[in-house]
C-alpha positions as CSV (number, residue, x, y, z in Angstrom):
1,X,33.1,112.6,103.3
2,X,36.3,110.8,104.7
3,X,37.9,111.3,108.1
4,X,40.0,114.5,108.2
5,X,38.0,116.1,105.2
6,X,36.0,119.3,105.6
7,X,36.7,122.8,106.9
8,X,38.1,122.7,110.5
9,X,38.4,125.9,112.5
10,X,39.2,127.0,115.8
11,X,41.9,126.8,118.5
12,X,43.4,123.4,119.3
13,X,43.7,124.4,122.9
14,X,40.0,125.1,123.0
15,X,37.3,124.1,120.7
16,X,37.7,123.2,117.0
17,X,34.7,122.8,114.6
18,X,34.8,120.6,111.6
19,X,32.0,121.6,109.1
20,X,30.9,118.3,107.7
21,X,27.5,119.4,106.2
22,X,27.3,123.1,105.6
23,X,23.8,124.8,105.7
24,X,24.6,126.2,102.2
25,X,24.8,122.6,100.8
26,X,21.3,121.9,102.0
27,X,19.6,125.1,101.2
28,X,19.9,126.2,104.7
29,X,17.7,123.5,106.0
30,X,20.4,121.4,108.0
31,X,24.0,121.6,109.1
32,X,26.1,119.1,110.8
33,X,29.3,120.2,112.9
34,X,31.7,117.9,114.6
35,X,33.1,119.6,117.8
36,X,36.5,118.7,119.1
37,X,37.1,119.9,122.6
38,X,40.4,120.3,124.5
39,X,40.0,119.1,128.3
40,X,37.9,121.7,130.3
41,X,37.3,123.7,127.1
42,X,34.2,126.1,127.5
43,X,32.3,125.0,124.3
44,X,29.5,127.6,124.6
45,X,28.6,130.1,127.4
46,X,25.0,130.4,128.4
47,X,22.8,131.1,125.5
48,X,19.3,130.4,124.1
49,X,18.2,128.8,120.9
50,X,15.5,131.0,119.3
51,X,15.4,129.8,115.8
52,X,17.3,126.5,115.5
53,X,16.9,123.0,117.2
54,X,20.3,121.5,118.3
55,X,21.1,117.9,118.5
56,X,24.4,116.7,120.1
57,X,25.6,113.2,120.1
58,X,28.6,112.5,122.3
59,X,31.1,110.2,120.4
60,X,34.0,110.2,122.9
61,X,34.9,111.9,126.2
62,X,32.7,113.4,128.8
63,X,30.6,116.5,128.5
64,X,28.9,118.7,131.3
65,X,25.9,121.0,130.1
66,X,23.3,123.2,131.8
67,X,20.0,122.9,130.3
68,X,17.6,125.4,132.0
69,X,18.2,124.9,135.8
70,X,19.4,121.3,135.4
71,X,23.2,120.4,135.2
72,X,23.5,117.3,133.1
73,X,26.5,115.0,132.0
74,X,26.9,113.0,128.9
75,X,29.2,110.2,127.9
76,X,29.7,108.2,124.5
77,X,26.4,107.3,123.1
78,X,24.5,110.0,124.8
79,X,22.2,112.5,122.9
80,X,21.3,116.0,124.0
81,X,18.7,118.1,122.3
82,X,17.7,121.7,122.6
83,X,14.8,122.8,120.8
84,X,14.3,126.4,119.8
85,X,10.5,126.3,121.0
86,X,11.7,125.6,124.5
87,X,13.9,128.8,124.8
88,X,15.8,126.9,127.5
89,X,19.2,128.5,128.2
90,X,22.1,126.1,127.8
91,X,25.9,126.1,128.2
92,X,28.5,123.4,127.5
93,X,31.9,122.4,129.1
94,X,34.1,119.4,128.2
95,X,35.4,117.7,131.3
96,X,38.1,115.8,129.3
97,X,39.1,115.5,125.6
98,X,35.6,115.3,123.8
99,X,34.5,114.6,120.4
100,X,30.7,115.2,119.6
101,X,28.6,116.1,116.6
102,X,25.9,118.7,116.6
103,X,23.2,119.0,113.9
104,X,21.2,122.1,113.7
105,X,17.9,122.7,111.9
106,X,17.7,125.1,110.4
107,X,21.3,125.7,110.3
108,X,22.5,128.1,113.3
109,X,25.8,128.9,111.5
110,X,27.8,127.4,108.7
111,X,31.5,127.6,107.6
112,X,31.0,131.1,106.3
113,X,29.8,132.3,109.9
114,X,32.1,131.2,112.7
115,X,31.9,132.9,116.1
116,X,34.7,135.5,116.7
117,X,38.0,134.2,117.7
118,X,37.9,131.2,115.4
């Protein structure tokens, strides 16, 4: 896949998602989504992962997240992960323009299921 390819959805003033590897392509074993955040965009309200593990790699910008009771920040090169078995609540906010990629195993969602409003 080349830069700019892939199904990109969302609001440029908030969060856009670029579906790079769709769960349908991997037999619902894995998905890779690139998130493009506007400054101060709320990426995800507090939620729990019950079925899928999520790994997020920060490519540019700065991200703030709440993992359980801990507030954490990430910069380029940092990796966050939230395992389904932990049941840890999490939420994410971009503090400036942010580019990160998240992988989900098994896929939490794919290009045929996009949260409402996108």
